[in-house]
Biotite code that builds the C-alpha atoms (Angstrom):
import biotite.structure as struc

atoms = struc.array([
    struc.Atom([141.896, -25.195, 257.882], chain_id="A", res_id=1, res_name="MET", atom_name="CA", element="C"),
    struc.Atom([138.311, -24.535, 257.966], chain_id="A", res_id=2, res_name="ILE", atom_name="CA", element="C"),
    struc.Atom([136.997, -22.039, 255.176], chain_id="A", res_id=3, res_name="ARG", atom_name="CA", element="C"),
    struc.Atom([133.617, -20.265, 255.764], chain_id="A", res_id=4, res_name="PHE", atom_name="CA", element="C"),
    struc.Atom([131.363, -19.464, 252.648], chain_id="A", res_id=5, res_name="GLN", atom_name="CA", element="C"),
    struc.Atom([130.718, -15.878, 252.419], chain_id="A", res_id=6, res_name="PRO", atom_name="CA", element="C"),
    struc.Atom([126.833, -16.779, 253.219], chain_id="A", res_id=7, res_name="ILE", atom_name="CA", element="C"),
    struc.Atom([127.852, -18.738, 256.614], chain_id="A", res_id=8, res_name="ALA", atom_name="CA", element="C"),
    struc.Atom([130.057, -15.647, 257.267], chain_id="A", res_id=9, res_name="ALA", atom_name="CA", element="C"),
    struc.Atom([127.854, -13.142, 257.074], chain_id="A", res_id=10, res_name="SER", atom_name="CA", element="C"),
    struc.Atom([125.200, -15.038, 259.108], chain_id="A", res_id=11, res_name="LEU", atom_name="CA", element="C"),
    struc.Atom([127.807, -15.772, 261.657], chain_id="A", res_id=12, res_name="LEU", atom_name="CA", element="C"),
    struc.Atom([128.639, -11.938, 261.876], chain_id="A", res_id=13, res_name="LEU", atom_name="CA", element="C"),
    struc.Atom([124.596, -11.352, 261.895], chain_id="A", res_id=14, res_name="LEU", atom_name="CA", element="C"),
    struc.Atom([124.675, -13.480, 265.221], chain_id="A", res_id=15, res_name="GLY", atom_name="CA", element="C"),
    struc.Atom([127.664, -11.738, 266.666], chain_id="A", res_id=16, res_name="LEU", atom_name="CA", element="C"),
    struc.Atom([125.964, -8.488, 265.953], chain_id="A", res_id=17, res_name="THR", atom_name="CA", element="C"),
    struc.Atom([122.409, -9.123, 267.348], chain_id="A", res_id=18, res_name="ALA", atom_name="CA", element="C"),
    struc.Atom([123.412, -8.456, 270.953], chain_id="A", res_id=19, res_name="PRO", atom_name="CA", element="C"),
    struc.Atom([124.824, -5.228, 270.135], chain_id="A", res_id=20, res_name="VAL", atom_name="CA", element="C"),
    struc.Atom([121.322, -3.847, 269.376], chain_id="A", res_id=21, res_name="TYR", atom_name="CA", element="C"),
    struc.Atom([119.952, -5.477, 272.220], chain_id="A", res_id=22, res_name="ALA", atom_name="CA", element="C"),
    struc.Atom([119.755, -2.297, 273.997], chain_id="A", res_id=23, res_name="SER", atom_name="CA", element="C"),
    struc.Atom([116.843, -1.155, 272.644], chain_id="A", res_id=24, res_name="CYS", atom_name="CA", element="C"),
    struc.Atom([114.511, 0.580, 275.615], chain_id="A", res_id=25, res_name="ILE", atom_name="CA", element="C"),
    struc.Atom([111.037, 1.230, 275.524], chain_id="A", res_id=26, res_name="ALA", atom_name="CA", element="C"),
    struc.Atom([110.453, 4.807, 276.064], chain_id="A", res_id=27, res_name="PRO", atom_name="CA", element="C"),
    struc.Atom([108.159, 5.729, 278.947], chain_id="A", res_id=28, res_name="LYS", atom_name="CA", element="C"),
    struc.Atom([104.943, 7.522, 278.231], chain_id="A", res_id=29, res_name="ALA", atom_name="CA", element="C"),
    struc.Atom([104.247, 10.461, 280.068], chain_id="A", res_id=30, res_name="PRO", atom_name="CA", element="C"),
    struc.Atom([103.048, 9.227, 283.891], chain_id="A", res_id=31, res_name="SER", atom_name="CA", element="C"),
    struc.Atom([100.496, 11.780, 284.037], chain_id="A", res_id=32, res_name="SER", atom_name="CA", element="C"),
    struc.Atom([98.393, 14.408, 282.287], chain_id="A", res_id=33, res_name="TYR", atom_name="CA", element="C"),
    struc.Atom([96.822, 17.625, 283.525], chain_id="A", res_id=34, res_name="PRO", atom_name="CA", element="C"),
    struc.Atom([92.880, 17.559, 284.495], chain_id="A", res_id=35, res_name="ASN", atom_name="CA", element="C"),
    struc.Atom([91.829, 19.452, 281.423], chain_id="A", res_id=36, res_name="GLY", atom_name="CA", element="C"),
    struc.Atom([88.966, 20.697, 283.107], chain_id="A", res_id=37, res_name="ALA", atom_name="CA", element="C"),
    struc.Atom([91.196, 22.670, 285.489], chain_id="A", res_id=38, res_name="THR", atom_name="CA", element="C"),
    struc.Atom([94.483, 22.994, 283.649], chain_id="A", res_id=39, res_name="ALA", atom_name="CA", element="C"),
    struc.Atom([95.966, 26.150, 282.623], chain_id="A", res_id=40, res_name="SER", atom_name="CA", element="C"),
    struc.Atom([97.171, 26.489, 279.124], chain_id="A", res_id=41, res_name="LEU", atom_name="CA", element="C"),
    struc.Atom([100.657, 26.437, 280.117], chain_id="A", res_id=42, res_name="PRO", atom_name="CA", element="C"),
    struc.Atom([100.016, 22.912, 281.648], chain_id="A", res_id=43, res_name="GLU", atom_name="CA", element="C"),
    struc.Atom([98.074, 21.585, 278.448], chain_id="A", res_id=44, res_name="MET", atom_name="CA", element="C"),
    struc.Atom([101.278, 22.943, 276.104], chain_id="A", res_id=45, res_name="VAL", atom_name="CA", element="C"),
    struc.Atom([103.743, 21.032, 278.396], chain_id="A", res_id=46, res_name="GLU", atom_name="CA", element="C"),
    struc.Atom([101.699, 17.885, 278.537], chain_id="A", res_id=47, res_name="ALA", atom_name="CA", element="C"),
    struc.Atom([101.298, 17.716, 274.643], chain_id="A", res_id=48, res_name="GLN", atom_name="CA", element="C"),
    struc.Atom([105.076, 18.543, 274.299], chain_id="A", res_id=49, res_name="LYS", atom_name="CA", element="C"),
    struc.Atom([105.483, 15.502, 276.455], chain_id="A", res_id=50, res_name="ALA", atom_name="CA", element="C"),
    struc.Atom([103.228, 13.566, 274.354], chain_id="A", res_id=51, res_name="VAL", atom_name="CA", element="C"),
    struc.Atom([105.014, 14.803, 271.347], chain_id="A", res_id=52, res_name="LYS", atom_name="CA", element="C"),
    struc.Atom([108.275, 13.715, 272.643], chain_id="A", res_id=53, res_name="GLN", atom_name="CA", element="C"),
    struc.Atom([107.538, 10.498, 273.482], chain_id="A", res_id=54, res_name="PHE", atom_name="CA", element="C"),
    struc.Atom([106.267, 9.833, 269.768], chain_id="A", res_id=55, res_name="GLN", atom_name="CA", element="C"),
    struc.Atom([109.452, 10.958, 268.841], chain_id="A", res_id=56, res_name="ALA", atom_name="CA", element="C"),
    struc.Atom([111.397, 8.729, 271.535], chain_id="A", res_id=57, res_name="ASP", atom_name="CA", element="C"),
    struc.Atom([108.863, 5.528, 270.089], chain_id="A", res_id=58, res_name="LEU", atom_name="CA", element="C"),
    struc.Atom([110.032, 6.510, 266.553], chain_id="A", res_id=59, res_name="ALA", atom_name="CA", element="C"),
    struc.Atom([113.337, 6.105, 267.480], chain_id="A", res_id=60, res_name="THR", atom_name="CA", element="C"),
    struc.Atom([112.825, 2.775, 269.410], chain_id="A", res_id=61, res_name="TYR", atom_name="CA", element="C"),
    struc.Atom([110.942, 1.235, 266.468], chain_id="A", res_id=62, res_name="ARG", atom_name="CA", element="C"),
    struc.Atom([114.208, 2.088, 264.184], chain_id="A", res_id=63, res_name="LYS", atom_name="CA", element="C"),
    struc.Atom([116.375, 0.303, 266.844], chain_id="A", res_id=64, res_name="CYS", atom_name="CA", element="C"),
    struc.Atom([114.201, -2.621, 267.179], chain_id="A", res_id=65, res_name="ILE", atom_name="CA", element="C"),
    struc.Atom([114.251, -2.950, 263.121], chain_id="A", res_id=66, res_name="ASP", atom_name="CA", element="C"),
    struc.Atom([117.928, -3.076, 263.238], chain_id="A", res_id=67, res_name="GLU", atom_name="CA", element="C"),
    struc.Atom([117.593, -5.232, 266.211], chain_id="A", res_id=68, res_name="GLU", atom_name="CA", element="C"),
    struc.Atom([116.283, -8.074, 263.863], chain_id="A", res_id=69, res_name="SER", atom_name="CA", element="C"),
    struc.Atom([117.573, -7.477, 260.361], chain_id="A", res_id=70, res_name="PRO", atom_name="CA", element="C"),
    struc.Atom([116.434, -9.571, 257.995], chain_id="A", res_id=71, res_name="PRO", atom_name="CA", element="C"),
    struc.Atom([118.617, -12.882, 256.511], chain_id="A", res_id=72, res_name="ALA", atom_name="CA", element="C"),
    struc.Atom([120.685, -11.941, 253.566], chain_id="A", res_id=73, res_name="PRO", atom_name="CA", element="C"),
    struc.Atom([118.695, -12.688, 250.654], chain_id="A", res_id=74, res_name="THR", atom_name="CA", element="C"),
    struc.Atom([119.607, -15.597, 248.337], chain_id="A", res_id=75, res_name="GLY", atom_name="CA", element="C"),
    struc.Atom([120.889, -17.301, 251.839], chain_id="A", res_id=76, res_name="ALA", atom_name="CA", element="C"),
    struc.Atom([120.255, -20.742, 252.256], chain_id="A", res_id=77, res_name="ALA", atom_name="CA", element="C"),
    struc.Atom([119.094, -21.147, 255.905], chain_id="A", res_id=78, res_name="LEU", atom_name="CA", element="C"),
    struc.Atom([118.847, -24.062, 257.833], chain_id="A", res_id=79, res_name="THR", atom_name="CA", element="C"),
    struc.Atom([115.750, -25.108, 259.643], chain_id="A", res_id=80, res_name="ASP", atom_name="CA", element="C"),
    struc.Atom([117.345, -23.863, 262.807], chain_id="A", res_id=81, res_name="GLU", atom_name="CA", element="C"),
    struc.Atom([118.151, -20.653, 261.565], chain_id="A", res_id=82, res_name="GLN", atom_name="CA", element="C"),
    struc.Atom([114.888, -20.303, 259.880], chain_id="A", res_id=83, res_name="LYS", atom_name="CA", element="C"),
    struc.Atom([113.350, -20.781, 263.273], chain_id="A", res_id=84, res_name="LYS", atom_name="CA", element="C"),
    struc.Atom([115.878, -18.610, 265.076], chain_id="A", res_id=85, res_name="ALA", atom_name="CA", element="C"),
    struc.Atom([114.852, -15.827, 262.334], chain_id="A", res_id=86, res_name="GLN", atom_name="CA", element="C"),
    struc.Atom([111.577, -16.491, 262.562], chain_id="A", res_id=87, res_name="ASN", atom_name="CA", element="C"),
    struc.Atom([111.497, -16.034, 266.289], chain_id="A", res_id=88, res_name="ALA", atom_name="CA", element="C"),
    struc.Atom([113.235, -12.460, 266.233], chain_id="A", res_id=89, res_name="ARG", atom_name="CA", element="C"),
    struc.Atom([110.707, -11.503, 263.708], chain_id="A", res_id=90, res_name="GLU", atom_name="CA", element="C"),
    struc.Atom([108.098, -12.445, 266.033], chain_id="A", res_id=91, res_name="LYS", atom_name="CA", element="C"),
    struc.Atom([109.575, -10.656, 268.861], chain_id="A", res_id=92, res_name="GLU", atom_name="CA", element="C"),
    struc.Atom([110.207, -7.753, 266.812], chain_id="A", res_id=93, res_name="ARG", atom_name="CA", element="C"),
    struc.Atom([106.516, -7.487, 265.829], chain_id="A", res_id=94, res_name="MET", atom_name="CA", element="C"),
    struc.Atom([105.683, -7.819, 269.394], chain_id="A", res_id=95, res_name="GLN", atom_name="CA", element="C"),
    struc.Atom([107.710, -5.105, 270.594], chain_id="A", res_id=96, res_name="LYS", atom_name="CA", element="C"),
    struc.Atom([106.686, -2.666, 267.731], chain_id="A", res_id=97, res_name="TYR", atom_name="CA", element="C"),
    struc.Atom([102.666, -3.811, 268.021], chain_id="A", res_id=98, res_name="ASN", atom_name="CA", element="C"),
    struc.Atom([103.427, -2.915, 272.075], chain_id="A", res_id=99, res_name="GLU", atom_name="CA", element="C"),
    struc.Atom([104.819, 0.267, 270.916], chain_id="A", res_id=100, res_name="SER", atom_name="CA", element="C"),
    struc.Atom([101.876, 1.007, 268.621], chain_id="A", res_id=101, res_name="VAL", atom_name="CA", element="C"),
    struc.Atom([99.457, 0.532, 271.525], chain_id="A", res_id=102, res_name="ASP", atom_name="CA", element="C"),
    struc.Atom([101.261, 2.588, 274.440], chain_id="A", res_id=103, res_name="GLN", atom_name="CA", element="C"),
    struc.Atom([101.527, 5.377, 271.726], chain_id="A", res_id=104, res_name="GLU", atom_name="CA", element="C"),
    struc.Atom([97.710, 5.127, 270.978], chain_id="A", res_id=105, res_name="GLN", atom_name="CA", element="C"),
    struc.Atom([96.895, 4.783, 274.477], chain_id="A", res_id=106, res_name="ALA", atom_name="CA", element="C"),
    struc.Atom([99.053, 8.384, 275.559], chain_id="A", res_id=107, res_name="ALA", atom_name="CA", element="C"),
    struc.Atom([97.602, 10.166, 272.482], chain_id="A", res_id=108, res_name="VAL", atom_name="CA", element="C"),
    struc.Atom([93.884, 9.245, 273.607], chain_id="A", res_id=109, res_name="ALA", atom_name="CA", element="C"),
    struc.Atom([94.133, 10.193, 277.129], chain_id="A", res_id=110, res_name="GLU", atom_name="CA", element="C"),
    struc.Atom([95.870, 13.404, 276.314], chain_id="A", res_id=111, res_name="PHE", atom_name="CA", element="C"),
    struc.Atom([93.174, 13.849, 273.531], chain_id="A", res_id=112, res_name="THR", atom_name="CA", element="C"),
    struc.Atom([90.526, 13.383, 276.202], chain_id="A", res_id=113, res_name="GLN", atom_name="CA", element="C"),
    struc.Atom([91.894, 16.205, 278.492], chain_id="A", res_id=114, res_name="GLN", atom_name="CA", element="C"),
    struc.Atom([92.455, 18.423, 275.803], chain_id="A", res_id=115, res_name="LEU", atom_name="CA", element="C"),
    struc.Atom([88.642, 18.020, 274.924], chain_id="A", res_id=116, res_name="HIS", atom_name="CA", element="C"),
    struc.Atom([87.952, 18.748, 278.657], chain_id="A", res_id=117, res_name="ALA", atom_name="CA", element="C"),
    struc.Atom([90.334, 21.710, 278.464], chain_id="A", res_id=118, res_name="TYR", atom_name="CA", element="C"),
    struc.Atom([88.525, 23.097, 275.528], chain_id="A", res_id=119, res_name="LYS", atom_name="CA", element="C"),
    struc.Atom([85.099, 22.395, 277.017], chain_id="A", res_id=120, res_name="ASP", atom_name="CA", element="C"),
    struc.Atom([85.994, 24.326, 280.152], chain_id="A", res_id=121, res_name="ALA", atom_name="CA", element="C"),
    struc.Atom([87.292, 27.154, 278.339], chain_id="A", res_id=122, res_name="GLN", atom_name="CA", element="C"),
    struc.Atom([83.945, 27.147, 276.215], chain_id="A", res_id=123, res_name="ALA", atom_name="CA", element="C"),
    struc.Atom([82.167, 27.663, 279.290], chain_id="A", res_id=124, res_name="LYS", atom_name="CA", element="C"),
    struc.Atom([84.546, 30.529, 280.760], chain_id="A", res_id=125, res_name="LYS", atom_name="CA", element="C"),
    struc.Atom([83.912, 32.357, 277.605], chain_id="A", res_id=126, res_name="ASP", atom_name="CA", element="C"),
    struc.Atom([80.124, 32.752, 278.063], chain_id="A", res_id=127, res_name="LYS", atom_name="CA", element="C"),
])
């Protein structure tokens, strides 16, 4: 009869549960933004809501990818192969995380650009 050490059992469990979290799906950024120079206030408010929802969805996605690649149990003596696998998972997690940050920054920058155009157009109307 084979007896598992507690560390080996936890690593096996870690390996078996990883695919459960593989369902992390990155949210889609808003596909377009209103032209701030010609948009109405309700259009800009809807665009702002879409960006805020995208940011909230990204926060949920980031939490999911953090859970997708949990750290190795503390005090675990990992083999070289297990260390390589853990490092590969961490590298992938960081790549996904960084890509999500880039997408968020791009969405916010685009909305901010249109918001400035909207405010400039409104200031011209008020003159």
